[in-house]
N, C-alpha and C positions, 0 to 999 in steps of 0.2 A: 634627323629630319624625317617628317612623315612622308613616306613614299607616295602616298596618294593625294598629297596636298594640291597638286596641279592637274589632277586627272578628273575629267567629267564625262558622264555618259549623256548623250543627247538622243532622246527617243523622238522619232519623227524627223530624223536628220535629212530626209530627202524632200520635205515639204516646203511650203512657202516661207514660214518663219524658221524652220529647222535649218534649211540650206544657208540662209543668211547668217544665223547664229554660228553655224559651223565655220563658215568663212572667217567671220570676225574673231571668234575665239581662237582659231588656229593662228591668225595674224597677230594676236596678242600673246601668243606663247603658251596657250593651254594645250594639254595633251587630251585630244578629243576622240572618244569612241562614239561611233554612230550606231543607231538601231532603227530599222525601217523595214517594212515589208517590200518596199521598192529598192531598186539598185541605188547606190550612192551617186550623187551629182558629179559629173566629170569635173576634174580639177580640184576637188576637195580631198586633201590627203589625211584621212583619218588614221589614227593609230591602229584601231581595229574597227571593222564594220560587221555588224550582225544583221544579216538580211533575214529577219524573222519577226513574228509578233512579239511585242514586249511582254505579253503575259506569259511567254514561255521562258523568260530569263530566270535563272535560278539564283539563289542568294549568294552562292560562291562567286558568281560574276559581279553582282551588285556591290559586294563588299570592297571593291577595288577603287572606289571613287570618293572624291571630296563632295560631290553633289551629283544628283540626277535631275535632268531637265526633261519635262514631258510636254511635247507639242505634237501629239499624235492622235488627237481626238477627231470625232465626227465634228467638223468645224463650222458647219452652217445649219440653219434651221432646215433647209431643203434636204440635206443629207440625212438628218435625223428623222424627218418625216418619211422619207423614202425607205429608211431602214430603222424603224423605232426600236426593235428588240436589239439589233446590233449596236445601236447608238448607246443604249442603256448599259449593255455589256462593256463596251469600250470606254465610254465617258464616266462610268460609275463603278461597275462591279470589278472589272480588271484593274482599273486605276486604284481602287481602294485596296485591292490585294497587293499591288505594287507598293503603295504607301505603307502597308503593314510590314512588308519585308524590309523596307528601308528604315522604318522605325526601329525594328529589332536590331538592325546593323548600325543605328545612329548616323545614318546618311540623310542629309536634308533633301527634300523634294521641292523643285520649282515647277509649277504646272500652269497651264493656260485655263483660266476660267473665262467668263464672259461679262463684259460690261453692259450688255443689253438687259441684264437684270435690273439696271436703273431705268426702267421704262414703264410705259403704260400703253394700253390699247387705244387711248384717245390721243388727241393732239396736245397732250400735256406730258410732263415728266416729273419724276421724283428721284431724290437721292437715297431713297429707302427701298431696298429690294422687297418685292412682294412674293411671299412663299407660294401663292396660288398663280402658277404660270399657265399661259394658254398654249404652249407648245412643248414638245418633248425635249427639245434642245435646252431651253432655259431651265425647265424643271429638273432635268438631270444634272446640269451644272450647279444649280443652287443646292440641290440635295447633297451633292458631293461636298460642297463647301461646309454645309451645316454639320454633316456627319464627321468630317475631318476635324472641325473645331471641337466637337464633343469628345473625340478620341485624344486630342492633344498631341498629335504627331508633329514632328519637325517638318513643316511644309509651308510654302508660300504660294498662294493663288494670285496670279496676275489677271485682274479683270480688264481684259483688253477691249478698247474701242475697236471700231471697224478698221482693220489693218489696211494701210495704203502705202504705195511706193514700190520701189524696185527690190528684187531678190534674185539670186541665181535660179530660183524656180518660182517665177512670178505667177500669181493668180490674177486672171483678168476679170473675174466676175465680181470682185469687190468694187464698191461704188466709184471711188476715185479713179482706180485703174481702168474700169470699164468706160467711164466718161472720157478719159484722156485717149484711150485707144480708138473709140468711135470718132472723136473729134479729129484725130490725126488721119485715120484711114478713110472715114466716110464724110468728114466735113460737117458732122452734126453731133449734138448732145441730146439724148432722149431722156426726158424727165417725167416721172410720175410722183405723186404725193409731194409737191414742191414746198408745202407749208410744214411738213413734218421735220423733226430735228434729227440730226446725226452727230456723232463724235467720231473723229478719225485719229488713228495712231499711226504715225509714219515710221517706216521700218528703221530709219537711221536712229531715231530716238529710242525705239524699242530695244534695239541691240545695245545701245549705250547703257540703258537701264539694267539689262541682264548682266552685262559685264560689271557694272557697279555692284550688283548683288553678289556676284561671284567673288569680287574683291572683299566684300564683308565676310563671306564664308571663310576665305583664306585668313582673315584677321580674327576669326572666331567671334564675329559680332552678329551672326545671323539671328540669334535668339532675341535681339533687340527690335526686330521688325514685327509689324502686325501680321496677322495670318492671311489677310487679303489686301491687295493694293490696286486701286483703279489706275489705269494708264490711258492718257489721252493727250493729243497735241492741239486739236482744233475742234470747235463745235459751232454748228450753225444750221440753217435750214437747207434741205436738199435743193431747193430752188436757187438759193444764193451760191451754193457750191457749183451747181451746173452752170450758172451764169458766168461765174469767174473763170471756169475752165473753158467755156465756149469763147469768152472774150480773149483769153490767152491765145487760142488757136485760130481766132477769126472764124469760128464755126457757127452754125445756126442752132437755135434752141428749138426742140420739138417736144410737145407736151402730150402725154397719154392720159388715159382715164385713171383716176386715183383708185388704189386697191385696198385702202384701209390699213396700211402698215403702221407699226408702232413708232413712237418717238423715243429717243434716249439721248441724254446729255451726261457726259462723264467728267468729273473734276480733273483738271490738268495740273493742279499744284504738285502732287507727288513726283511727277516726271519733270516738271519745270524746275523744281528745287535741285534735282540731280544734274540737269543740263546746265543750269546756272546762268548762261548768257541769254538774256531775253531777246536780244536781236537775232539770235540764231533760232531760238525756240519758237518765237512768234513770227515766223516768216509767212509771207502771203501765199495764197493758193497759187498765184502766178509763179512765184519762185519754186513752189513744190512741183508744178507742172514742168518747169524748166529742168529741175533735177531729174525727173523721170525721163524727159526727152533726151538729155545728155547720156544717161545710163543706157537707154535703148538705142542710142545712135540715130535718133530721129532728127530730121531737119527742123530747126526752130524757126517759127514764123519771123519774117523780117521785122514786123512791128514789135514783136516781143523782144527781139535782139536789141532793138533801139532803146526800148524802155528799161532793160535790165542789164545794161553794161556796167 
């Protein structure tokens, strides 16, 4: 039996998505090694944890795994704009060097791309990525996808919609999480650009999909997958999202001046096919708010409790 068949390396193991994946992979019996510049999240029992930059990992370490998962990028436009050189180094240069090492070792790479590539600067959207991007975040992500495809490495890019929902290391600045937190703590939901579109990827389905991919790797079916897969659970206008969240919490809506943000809509079929049960996959925003409230131990509004028994 292959000794590394059940071992995975999770880079970015202390982040929003990494901490969630670590928990769920450990619960499913995977032997998980973590890598992050930050300390591991309390309660996650990694087989090994490397507190270091992933670019410093040598090939002799990387050869021990059935797969390597990379969720350690500069993960927002703002972070990349604030650190453009560092973002290119992290999201492109160092990631490409990692992919090259793994290709030599025949170890597949699963990495986070971005679904905001499916976007436009106007209040319109397209399912075709535009190579001329207006910000360093999207241009770096798309460039990596293109170069990797040309090299033919064993890798899968997950083009993630805006991530939403609970994690052991939750990020509050993402749109769904921020709106819920404000509604619960302040009694209001603040909205700008209400007519622009967004797609959301909830953490529960995201983790389920990654576990599905790992099962394909164990079955030696990874080569049957495309090189990039878009992942999304919900799409709609920012205004409708905010209105539904405010309605769940009984909060007020407040509108600010539009700032010209882009729209993007991501296909949900790749993820829905894996989840299978449409009644679970196409849950309402109110039900998603309830999920987050339960996981955060927040008091659920009386009206919401009556409507969702």
